[in-house]
C-alpha positions, 0 to 999 in steps of 0.5 A: 463506464467507458474505458480504453487501454493501450495495445498489448506489448506482448509480455506474457510471463508464466503464471506462478502460484503461491498460497498464504499459509493458514496461520500468520507468522508475525514478522519482525520489523527491526533493521540493524542501522546506525543512527549516525549513518542511517541517512547515508545512501548508495545508489539511492538506497538506505545503507544499513550498518552495524549499530542499534535496532531501529523501527522505521515508519512511513508517514504522510502529512496533510493540511486541513484542506487535504493537501500534502505537506512537504518540507517538514524536518525531523524536529517537526514530528512527535513519535509516541510509542506506547505513550512514551516520546521517542527521539527520531534518529533517522529521517529521510524525505528524498525522492527515492524510487518506489516499489509497487505490488499491484494486486488485481481482484479476479474473483467472479464478482468483478465481471459485474458492471465492467468492474474488471475493465475498470481495474485494468484501466486503473492499473494502466494509469498507475503504471503511467505514473511510474518512472521507467528504469527507476521505479519498479512494480509487479502485477499479482492477481487473486481469487481464492489464491495469490498468483504472480502475473509479472515479477518486479521489474523497472521496465514498468512500461512492459507491464502493460502487456501483462494486463491481459494475462488475468481473467475474472474467476472464482471466490475472493480471498481479498484479505489473505491476498493482501497479506501475501502481497505485502510479504512479497513487496516487503522483500524489496530494497526500496524504502518507499513501497506499497500494495495497491489493490484493485477490487470491488471490496467483496471478500467471500473466502479469506481465512484472515480478518482485516485486523489480522491483515493490517497487523501483518502489513503494519509490522513490516511497514507496507501501506496498503492502498485500495482502489475500489471499482464501483458504479457511479451510483455507489460512489459516495464521492460522485455527484451521481450517487444514490442514497444507497451509496452510503450503504455501499460505503459501509460495506467497503468500510472494513477494507477502508479500515484495513488500509488506514491501519497500515498507513494507506487509504481508500479511493473510489474509481467509478469512471475514467476521470475518478479512476485516473485521479485515484491512481495519480493520488496514490503515486503522488502520496507515495512520492511524498512519504516521510521515512522516520526511524527511532529506537524502540522501547524495551518491552516485547510485544505490540507497541501502539504508535502515534505519529503527529506534527507539532502543527495542530492543523496537520493530519499524519497517516502512518501505521498504527503500531509495530511488534517487537520480538526479543532485542538483539 
C-alpha cells in the first residue's frame, strides 16, 4: 500500500491524558425539550426549552441497493419502543454542522504492514470532507489509555498538522477508548456527532466488552464508525482478498457489531482508493442523518428500539435502545 499525506501545518498541541473509569456510569440520554418548539434553531443549533422529556435518535435510511434515502418526513417513520408505537414530536433533516471525534489506534500492532500510515491517510481524507469554520473535529489516540492529541476546533484544516503527533506504541484498549471518546463528543452542541475509529480491530487489554461500549454510546446517541486498516488480501470487499479474508472479517466482527448497535457502521481501508471511499462514505452518511425525537414510556431501565419506515424496501440504521432513569 502506498499513502502520501500533505505537509505538516505545524500544529503541535500539548498531549492530555484521560483514563476511562473501570466501571460504567450509565448516562441519561434525556433532554428537556418542548415538542412544539423542538425544531426552532439559533445559529443552526437545536434550542432546548422547558417542557416534556424527549428521547432523540439519529437514523440513516438506505434502499435495497444501499443508496442513502433523502427527503423523508416524520410521517414516513415508525418508532417502536419496547414494542409500543411512539408519536414523533421532533424531526430534523437540515444540513447541521458535524462534530467528529477521530480516534487513532496507536497500539504496537498498528506498526505491522504500514497500517498506521493508512490510518493517517484515512484521517487526512476525513478532515478534507469537513467544512472548515462550520464542522468541528478533534483528534484522539489510544493504546492502553485515551490521549487528546488536538481539541475540538472548527479550524479542521489545521488538524492535519497534528497527525504527526502520535506514534504507535503499547497495548490496545480499543473498547475502553471508544467509550471515553463517545463521552467526549456527547458534550458537543452539534446534533450530528460521531466517533470515527481508525484501527486494525485488535483489542488486547480493554476492561469493557463491545456490548458494554455500545450501551454507553447508544445511551447518549453517539454513532460509532470503524475504519479497519487491513491488507488487501484480508479485505473481504477487495478483489485481491484470499479465502482467509473471511476469517479476518470474523475477527473484526465484534467491533462491527459494536458499530451497528450504536447506529454506525464498519468500513475497510486496504489501499488509497478504499481508504478515500471509506472516509467519504462516513461523512456523507452523517450529512444525511434524520434526527427523530419522541416522548419515552413510563418504565425505567433499558428500552429496546426499532426504527423503520413504512416502505418495506428501506433499511434504517439507528441505535438499538436507550436507558431511562427516573422521570422528572
